[in-house]
KEDRENLO-33198 format. One record per residue: x, y, z of N, C-alpha, C in turn. Coordinates in pm, whole numbers, plus 50000, padded with zeros to 5 digits. Last residue first. Layout:
KEDRENLO-33198
XYZXYZXYZ ...
end
This chain:
KEDRENLO-33198
618051045275626616731043275566616561028875519 619601047975944619661044175803618271041275752 619051076276148618921061876130618961058975981 619901103176366619931096876235619751081776244 619861122976561618811112876559618741105376427 621841141176597620941143376483619781133676480 623101130476818622581144076825621581147076714 623881105376718622941106276830622301120076835 625691113076519624501105176485623441106276594 627631126176675626891133476571625601126276536 628551105276832627921116776897627111124976798 629661089476635628531084276712627791095376782 631811104276556630661103976467629431097976535 633411101076796633131114076735631871113676651 633511073476850632971082576950632571095976888 634661064776613633371059176655632721068376758 637081078076618636081082076519634701076576553 638321064276831638111078676839637041083376741 638361037776729637641040876853637331055776863 639991040776503638601035976489637791039576613 642361048476629641701057576535640231053676518 642981025676777642761038376846642021048276757 643331006876572642261004976670641951017876744 645641016676447644371016876377643201015576474 647451011276653647261024976608645921026276535 647320983576659646840991076775646611005776741 648570976776422647130974276436646520981776555 650851004876355650490991676407648990989376404 651591022676048651561020876192651121006876229 649591035575773650631027475832650511026875983 649031060575549648671055875682649821048275742 649801089975354649971075675388649551072775531 647481111275210648451110175318648591095475355 647081120374867646741111874980647851112275084 647181132174613647071140574733646561132674854 647791117274399646381117074440646121125674564 650501120774385649701125174270648211125774304 651221108474625651471122774606650611128274492 650551081874571649851089074677650021104174659 652451076174375651021075774341650201083274445 654811078774529654601087274411653111087774373 654461058874719654571072674762654321082374647 654501036274553653281039674626653321054274671 657171038274459656041037774366654741041774435 658841037374682658761049774604657541049974511 657401021774971657991020674838657851033874762 656041023475207657381029375203658021028775065 653731009275178653611023775189654961030775182 654700982975186654160988375061654131003575065 655370980575456656420979575355655960985575222 652840982575571653850992775601654980992575499 651680959175466651100972375437652150983175458 653350939675578653290940975433652700954475393 652800942375848654150945175801654170947375650 650130933775846650460947475885651850951375834 650460906975777649710915875688650050930475718 651890897876001652470896775867651780906175770 650050903276207651370909676208652010909276070 647950886476143647730900876143649060908276134 649290862376190648840865676055648600880676042 649750863576467650890862676375650520866076230 647020865076570647920876576578649120875376484 644370850276376645530849276466646470861276457 641130863176380642290860376295643530860576382 638930869876532639740858576576640830854476476 636980884376268637240882176411638050869376434 638710892075957637600886476035637970884676182 640510923575921640390909075905639210904075988 640980953875731640580946675852640460931875818 642480983475611642320968975597641970962875732 641101015875521641831006475607641570992075569 641081050475471640831037375411641701027175484 639411079175605640571070475588640121057575522 638541114275621638231099975609639541092175600 637241144075774638231136575698637831121875697 636201175475859635751162275814636851155775732 635331201676073636421193476018635861179775980 634471229276176633801220176083634891212376010 635201248676361635641234876383634891224876296 632501269876278633691267676358633951252676379 631421282976015631171269976077632421265776154 632021305775876631411307276006631081294276076 633441301875657632031304975634631271306275766 635831293375748635771307175700634351311475666 635381266575794635491275575909635331290075867 635661255675547634301257475596634291266575718 638241274275374637781263575461636331266075499 638541284175022638431286375167638051273675243 640961282874773639711276774819639611278074971 643441291374698642351300974684641011295574733 645221269874719645321280974814644171290974809 645431240674671644281249074635644251261274729 647691229474772647441227374629646271235674579 647541235575045648561241874961648291240574813 644361242375187645301232675133646271239475036 643671260875488643561258975343644651249275295 643081242975796643751253175716643501250575568 641331223075881641591234675968642191246275889 638961212775627640201211375703640401223875788 637231209275405636791206575542638001203775632 637071234975158637731223175213637361221775360 634861245874893635451246975027636141234075064 634211241774629633911254774687634551256774824 635201226574340635391226174484635171240274538 633181216474070633921227274136634021224974286 633571196973766632871200173891633731210573962 635081197573541633861189573538632991191573662 637601208673517636441217073488635131209473479 639781194973597639331192373460638111200873423 640011202373862641041206873769640631205073623 637741189173962637881203773975638881208973872 638371162673916637191168473850637271183773851 640621160074081640721157373937639571163673860 639531165674337640521174474276640621172474126 637851144974419637281157774377638261166374299 639471124274500638531121774391637991134874334 640901136674707641621131174591640701128674473 638921144674898639691154474820640291148574694 635651130974923637071130774953637871138774850 632801153274956633511142074895634991142674929 629821162374986630991163975071631851151675045 628261173574687628671162574774629801167274863 625481183974475626721185874548627071173374627 623261177774312623841191174312625221192074374 622591152074070622621156974207623431169874207 622711151673796621551145273860621461148474009 624901160873656623911170573703622681164673767 626991145273588625861145573495624781155473537 628531147873817629031153573690627891155073590 626881133273990627131147474015627611154373887 627031107973881625741114973879625891129773909 629751102673927629211102173791627881109773782 629931103574203630551114074125630021114373982 628521080074267628081092974320628641104474237 630031059974142628681062974093628141076174146 632521063974301632451065474157631031068074105 631971058474576632371071774531632121073774383 629041038274653630451041074639630701054874582 626311035674599627091024074643628581026374622 624611064974734625111056474626625911044974685 621851085674845622981076574870623331068074748 620941116874869620851106674764622051097274781 619261139675079620251128975067619931119374953 618951174275046618271161375031619301150475001 619431200175282619921192975165619311179075164 618431223275431617741210375419618161203775288 620041244075681619751240075543619041226575543 620881250375928619451251075906619061247775763 623551247375993623161258975912621651260775897 623841224576145624511236876189624021249276115 622371205176003622031208676142622611222076184 623661203775755622231207175765621881212275904 626201195275842626041208275778624581212875785 625521169775924626021179276023625901193475970 624871159375677623821160775778624241169975892 627391159975553626291167875497625171169775600 628781142175719629231155875706628121164875653 627411118175680627361124675811627811139275804 628011112775403626641113775454626591121875583 630791111875404630111121075312628661123275355 631341091375583631621105075624630961115275532 628521068575587629851072675544630091087175586 625891063375648626881061975753628291065475714 625011052375328624561055975462625691053675563 627121062975051626441053075134626041058475269 628461084274940628811070674895628321060374994 626031109474853626991103474945627371089874889 624961139874710625321125774692626251121574804 622261161974774623671158474789623861143474775 620131187074629620411173274672621911170974685 618071215374699619321209674651619571195874711 615631222474816615801223874672617011216174620 615351222775089614781211575015614981212074866 615401258175112615381245175181614701234375097 616821282775016616051273474931616021259674995 618401297075184617161303575140616301294675050 620571280275225619791284675340618431290375299 621661276674975621091265075043620241268975163 622441303574904621551295474820620881284374901 624251311175106623001318575085621991310175009 626301292975065625611293475194624281300575180 627091300174804626541286974831625751287074961 628191325174844626981323974762626301310574787 630431317274996629441326475052628121325574976 631821301574812631281295374933630201304274995 630811309374471631691310574587631041303574707 628881304674287630261304074241631271305074355 625761288674259626711295874345628131293874295 624481271674071624321286274064625291294274150 626371246673905625671250674027625621265974033 627631235173692626721246273665625891250273787 629161214573805629841225573739628941237673714 628211205174139628171203273994628651216073925 630601207874409629301210674348629381207774198 632071197374711632131196774565630741198974508 633861203074986632521205874933632641206974782 635981176075098635751189475045634281190775005 638001157975336636821159675253636671174175210 641321143175339640311152775382639111152575289 642591110775412642251120775313641181130175367 644941084275458644071094475515643761104675406 645431048875409645561062975370644591071575448 645461024375548646221025775424646431040375385 645761011775870645221022775789646081023875664 645650976375930646370989075917645530999175841 644040956976082645330953876019646160966576007 641820947976343642460958476263643800953776207 639320924576330640710926076368641350936976282 636000930476445636960929476335638370931576389 634450936476664635160923676665636070921776544 633070959776630634150959776730634960946876728 631010953476456632170960876407633350960176502 629390925476411629810933576524631100940676486 626700921076178628090919276218628350928576336 624300929176067624610914876076626090912276103 622720955176255623650950776151624050936276175 619980965976349620610953176379621540949076264 619720993876289619080987776405619770974776445 622361016176206621501004976169620970997976294 623911036276331622941039576227621921028576201 625631025076516624771036076559623651038776459 626951005676368626261001676491625281012376538 628141020876160627041011476132626251007876258 630371036976209629021042576225627871032576211 632861022476194632681033776284631221037076312 633001002276008633721000576134633331010976239 631531010875787631150998475855631830996375989 632851039075742631461035375764631181022575842 635541045175671635161043475812633781037475836 636161022475394636131035975449635651034375594 638000991275367636820999575391637161014175418 638560958775287639100972175266637930981875274 638910928175453638010938975416638790951875400 640020895375349640170907875421639120917875374 640860862575359639760871475323639850883875412 643010849575464642840848975319641610856575270 643220847875737644020857975668643830858375519 641500831375864642800825675828643690835475751 638770829075964639790838276018641200833275991 636370826775706637340819675789638430829375837 633740851675733634770844175658635700837075755 632000868075855631790853675875632790845175798 632930893475778632770890375920632670875275946 632730895275503634050892875563633920888475708 629940899575473630610888575405631930885075474 629490922775620628780910475656629490898375597 631040940975473631390937775612630730924875657 629680942775232631030937075234631420932775375 627330954375332627280941675258628650934975257 628070978675454627650967375536627640954075462 628591000975308629710991875332629330979475410 626111012875280627161019875353628371011375385 624710995475112624350996575254625481002775336 627360988874875625970988774918625810989275068 629820968674699629260981074749627830979374794 632120949574671630770946474720630190959174783 634760939374465633940950574510632550945974549 637830923874522636410921674488635580933074547 641040916074430640180926574481638760924474430 643400893874525642220894874439641260904974500 646840893174520645670898074593644530899974494 649310866674502648440876874443647300880874536 652230864474710650960858874665650100869974604 654460875574832654650865174732653390858374686 654610896275007654140883375059654240872074957 655660917674854656190914774987655870900475030 654090917674624655540915974613656150911774746 651590922274738651830909974662653330907174651 651840947874827651790937274927652030923774861 651600960774587652930960074647652970950374764 648900957374541649840953674435651250952374492 647730968474765647820953874756648740949274644 647910996374707648640990474820648800975374804 646311000174476647701005074482648490997474589 643880989074553644610983274440646070987874438 643161006174766643340991774788644160985474676 642861030974638643921029074737644211014274758 640591025274477641861029574418643021026974513 638651019174671639021009274569640381012674510 638431042774811638931030974882639351020174783 637521060274591638721062474671639261050074736 636281041474301636251051674404637531052074485 636441019874128636741033174076636771044174180 633740998474229635051000474167635211014974122 631921005174536632021001574395633421004574341 633000993774863632401003374771632620998674628 634500977575028633140981075072632440991174981 636220949874895636130964374908634690968274935 637950922775000636600927074966636480942074998 640550904774887640270917174960638920922474911 642020872874915640890880874864640700893174952 645100859674827644330866174933643240874774869 646380827774710645930841474690645050846474805 648570809574940647600810074831647120824474817 650090810575162650480800675061649460799474949 651440837075366650350830975290650880820875190 652100812475612651160822175558651910833475488 653550793075736653810795075594652810804675530 652670794976003654090796375973654340799075825 649960789775996650410803176033651850805175989 649920763175922649210772775838649670787075869 651330751176133651920751776001651260762175912 649440756076358650780761776353651380762176213 647090741676359647060755476311648450761176288 647820717476464647200717876331647230731776273 648720724676715649680719376618649120720076477 646260731976826647340741776815648370737276712 644930707776824644410718876744645480729476722 646480693777007646400689076868645910700176776 645940708177237647310707877186647320703577040 643230702677268643650716477249645050717077188 643380675177310642650680377194643070694677163 644800674177549645370668177428644690673477302 642970686777718644260692877694644930687377569 640870668077707640640681877664641960688777631 642090645677818641610645177680641420659277624 642550655378078643670651277993643280651177847 639960659478169640850671078156642030667678065 639060633178174638410642478082639310654678060 640720623278379640810617678244640230627578141 
end
């Protein structure tokens, strides 16, 4: 008798959930961004969700919750109802490095449901416009011979901008001083104002400042020089072999979000990325489109977790 009641209850629950999945979405979807407004992940999220709105027929409400390397937003989304109406838009930080950096984060990164990667982007070495070094070679000399003198901005603990700079410190013996921010935009604002000296920052945000003469890109963290900046050397050319740093922006859902909902959201991301409007905006921002399946995103998250986890362990880093 008890087994029969249990089975009936399970069947009733399944029926109750079925209509909600079948007509998803039937109300606006909130996307919580892990950084302040105006930065890379925020910009990409607004571009992509605007076209997801067309695909799914519901508006997307973008909410910024920067801080703690993206953990504040991750904590909020982690406990949200797994119904597809609350999503997280993030840089790698909360999904990749939080578990290694923070003693007890209030979420389990491995339990987020991957939706899709929205964009990929390389990182570059960006310095304030009046930084004393004018070339990468001069920069290397300056930071090596003046330990503790120069500060670097990151867009939060555990972000690629943070880990890339700390890896640079370790490989070169430099002692750049970390100044964390709640996102890309406030970090760049202080760099432009001269309050910090440099940053290992995403390319799309740095290029505009470089071209406008507000800051200078001294190197790119890619295997080869970039076509749009053929005169800018790679970090490899400074003797830092295999010094590669890139980032991505992705959508995730709370744990246990049903697979049919994830599939609908994933399809909407892929459809948005194929539109001429999104492709044109990505080209202007020098972004590489993401896309693919949730499983593709899961593989990328796993690979980066292993890569940056090894860096964190080797450096003995812990969030302050």
